[in-house]
TORFISE-889187 format. One record per residue (C-alpha): residue number from 1; residue in one letter; x, y, z. Coordinates in Angstrom, 2 decimals, padded with zeros to 5 digits. Last residue first. Layout:
// residues N
    nr   rest         X         Y         Z
   NUM      a         X         Y         Z
...
//
This chain:
// residues 185
    nr   rest         X         Y         Z
   185      k    004.11    000.99    001.52
   184      n    003.89    000.19    005.22
   183      e    002.75    003.48    006.78
   182      k   -000.05    003.99    004.29
   181      g   -001.08    000.37    004.67
   180      w   -001.21    000.56    008.48
   179      a   -003.48    003.63    008.32
   178      v   -005.62    001.81    005.73
   177      i   -005.81   -001.22    008.04
   176      l   -006.89    001.09    010.85
   175      a   -009.67    002.55    008.68
   174      h   -010.94   -000.93    007.83
   173      y   -010.89   -001.95    011.49
   172      e   -012.70    001.24    012.54
   171      k   -015.50    000.89    010.03
   170      y   -015.92   -002.85    010.62
   169      l   -015.95   -002.36    014.40
   168      n   -018.52    000.41    014.09
   167      v   -020.77   -001.72    011.90
   166      d   -020.63   -004.77    014.18
   165      k   -021.20   -008.35    013.05
   164      p   -018.59   -009.86    015.40
   163      l   -015.45   -010.80    013.49
   162      n   -014.21   -014.00    011.88
   161      s   -017.14   -014.60    009.51
   160      e   -017.19   -010.99    008.32
   159      f   -013.45   -010.88    007.76
   158      f   -013.40   -014.11    005.74
   157      l   -016.57   -013.10    003.89
   156      r   -014.91   -009.92    002.68
   155      y   -011.71   -011.69    001.68
   154      e   -013.60   -014.33   -000.31
   153      d   -015.80   -011.57   -001.72
   152      y   -012.84   -009.83   -003.33
   151      e   -011.61   -012.95   -005.08
   150      k   -008.12   -014.39   -005.27
   149      a   -007.58   -015.43   -001.68
   148      e   -004.99   -015.14    001.05
   147      f   -005.57   -015.11    004.78
   146      i   -003.80   -014.09    007.95
   145      s   -000.19   -014.51    006.84
   144      y    000.63   -011.15    008.53
   143      h    001.96   -009.53    005.35
   142      k   -000.58   -011.33    003.17
   141      c   -003.57   -010.15    005.18
   140      f   -002.25   -006.59    005.36
   139      r   -001.55   -006.56    001.62
   138      r   -005.10   -007.69    000.84
   137      t   -006.51   -005.12    003.26
   136      y   -004.36   -002.33    001.83
   135      a   -005.51   -003.17   -001.71
   134      d   -009.13   -002.76   -000.63
   133      i   -011.79   -004.83    001.08
   132      v   -014.72   -003.20    002.83
   131      f   -016.50   -005.29    005.48
   130      i   -020.29   -005.22    005.44
   129      p   -022.36   -004.40    008.50
   128      k   -024.67   -001.67    007.15
   127      h   -024.21    001.97    008.19
   126      f   -025.86    003.31    005.00
   125      g   -023.11    005.79    004.11
   124      y   -020.02    004.27    005.74
   123      l   -020.72    000.55    005.42
   122      l   -023.07    000.49    002.43
   121      i   -021.26    003.21    000.47
   120      s   -017.89    001.58    001.15
   119      d   -019.38   -001.76    000.08
   118      a   -020.54   -000.32   -003.22
   117      t   -017.16    001.30   -003.89
   116      e   -015.22   -001.85   -003.03
   115      k   -017.60   -004.06   -005.00
   114      g   -017.54   -002.05   -008.18
   113      v   -019.47    001.02   -009.24
   112      g   -018.57    002.29   -012.71
   111      k   -021.99    001.75   -014.25
   110      v   -024.58    001.33   -011.51
   109      s   -025.83   -002.25   -011.05
   108      l   -023.40   -002.70   -008.15
   107      f   -025.37   -000.08   -006.23
   106      h   -028.65   -001.99   -006.42
   105      e   -026.94   -005.34   -005.91
   104      r   -025.43   -004.04   -002.67
   103      l   -028.71   -002.56   -001.46
   102      k   -030.56   -005.83   -002.15
   101      l   -027.85   -007.88   -000.45
   100      i   -027.67   -005.58    002.57
    99      n   -031.40   -005.63    003.28
    98      w   -033.54   -002.70    002.19
    97      s   -034.71   -000.39    004.99
    96      s   -032.01    002.14    004.05
    95      k   -033.92    002.63    000.80
    94      a   -032.14    003.25   -002.47
    93      k   -033.90    005.29   -005.17
    92      l   -032.14    008.57   -004.32
    91      h   -028.78    006.81   -004.12
    90      a   -029.34    005.21   -007.54
    89      k   -029.99    008.64   -009.06
    88      t   -026.81    009.94   -007.39
    87      l   -024.87    006.94   -008.72
    86      l   -025.93    007.71   -012.28
    85      g   -025.00    011.38   -011.95
    84      l   -021.72    010.44   -010.27
    83      r   -021.02    008.10   -013.17
    82      e   -021.30    010.87   -015.74
    81      a   -019.23    013.28   -013.68
    80      k   -016.70    010.51   -012.96
    79      q   -016.10    009.92   -016.65
    78      n   -015.64    013.61   -017.36
    77      y   -013.54    014.09   -014.20
    76      y   -011.07    011.27   -014.74
    75      g   -009.14    012.99   -011.94
    74      a   -010.35    013.91   -008.45
    73      p   -009.18    017.53   -008.90
    72      r   -011.73    017.97   -011.75
    71      i   -014.77    017.49   -009.50
    70      l   -016.14    021.00   -010.00
    69      e   -015.20    021.04   -013.70
    68      a   -016.91    017.72   -014.33
    67      l   -020.07    018.96   -012.59
    66      e   -020.15    022.01   -014.87
    65      e   -019.57    019.89   -017.97
    64      k   -022.29    017.40   -016.98
    63      k   -024.78    020.22   -016.57
    62      l   -025.88    020.48   -012.97
    61      n   -029.46    019.61   -012.01
    60      l   -028.56    016.09   -010.88
    59      i   -025.87    017.50   -008.57
    58      l   -028.39    019.94   -007.09
    57      n   -030.92    017.18   -006.46
    56      p   -028.40    014.87   -004.78
    55      t   -026.91    017.52   -002.52
    54      l   -023.34    018.84   -002.57
    53      k   -023.90    021.82   -004.86
    52      g   -023.45    024.81   -002.54
    51      k   -020.65    026.20   -004.72
    50      s   -018.17    025.94   -001.82
    49      k   -019.50    022.48   -001.05
    48      l   -018.95    021.11   -004.57
    47      n   -015.44    022.61   -004.72
    46      l   -014.70    021.23   -001.24
    45      i   -015.75    017.79   -002.48
    44      a   -013.31    018.08   -005.38
    43      k   -010.48    019.24   -003.11
    42      e   -011.20    016.44   -000.61
    41      v   -011.13    013.93   -003.47
    40      n   -007.68    015.19   -004.45
    39      k   -006.41    014.69   -000.89
    38      w   -008.01    011.23   -000.86
    37      n   -005.78    009.85   -003.58
    36      t   -006.94    008.86   -007.04
    35      n   -008.05    005.80   -009.00
    34      q   -011.54    005.66   -007.45
    33      t   -011.77    008.24   -004.66
    32      l   -014.49    010.14   -006.53
    31      l   -016.98    007.29   -006.30
    30      a   -016.67    006.68   -002.57
    29      g   -016.47    010.42   -001.92
    28      v   -019.81    011.10   -003.60
    27      v   -021.53    008.29   -001.70
    26      v   -019.92    009.41    001.55
    25      e   -021.13    012.97    000.87
    24      f   -024.60    011.48    000.53
    23      d   -024.35    010.07    004.04
    22      s   -023.65    013.53    005.33
    21      e   -020.84    015.61    006.86
    20      a   -018.11    013.28    005.69
    19      p   -014.71    012.08    006.95
    18      w   -015.38    008.35    007.07
    17      w   -013.78    007.34    009.57
    16      n   -013.22    007.73    013.28
    15      q   -009.52    006.73    013.22
    14      k   -009.18    005.64    016.83
    13      g   -005.57    005.05    017.82
    12      y   -002.73    004.09    015.48
    11      r   -000.61    001.59    017.43
    10      k   -003.10    000.50    020.11
     9      l   -005.88    000.26    017.54
     8      l   -003.68   -001.76    015.20
     7      k   -002.79   -004.20    017.97
     6      k   -006.44   -004.45    019.02
     5      y   -007.49   -005.22    015.44
     4      q   -004.82   -007.92    015.13
     3      r   -006.14   -009.57    018.30
     2      l   -009.70   -009.24    017.02
     1      m   -008.79   -011.26    013.95
//
């Protein structure tokens, strides 16, 4: 696994993900990126920033319609506005001192938050050593005959058991796989 990582790193260079100014911005981005591309998420986040609304308390004080309008570029804006409110409440209740399993279950209990979103929040927002699996990761594994499974957690556990438990390594490896995936559509 580390050999593949080093090849990706040599090819694409350091990615330094996740492009966010705060851990809460990671939470917002993780939800907004569902079923859309990152460019649209950036527009939605810029809307929130330009209105000075990118904090948990300010998002919770917005009317659902106003929040939906601000995040409109991310698509499914009415649904995402509702879910962003729920996720924001969960974020405020979460404690970084909680262990990974407790944090993961906490975020998975939020309507509209699946494993990829929860794990992105844990890795990039809470800096916990959990490997994020996405469509690029599955395709990468299949392309290089590394591993094939049916379930998300099988992939996640495969990566975690074959790599050192290192948050920065997990972040960089995931970002490099995404870079590879975008190049190899």
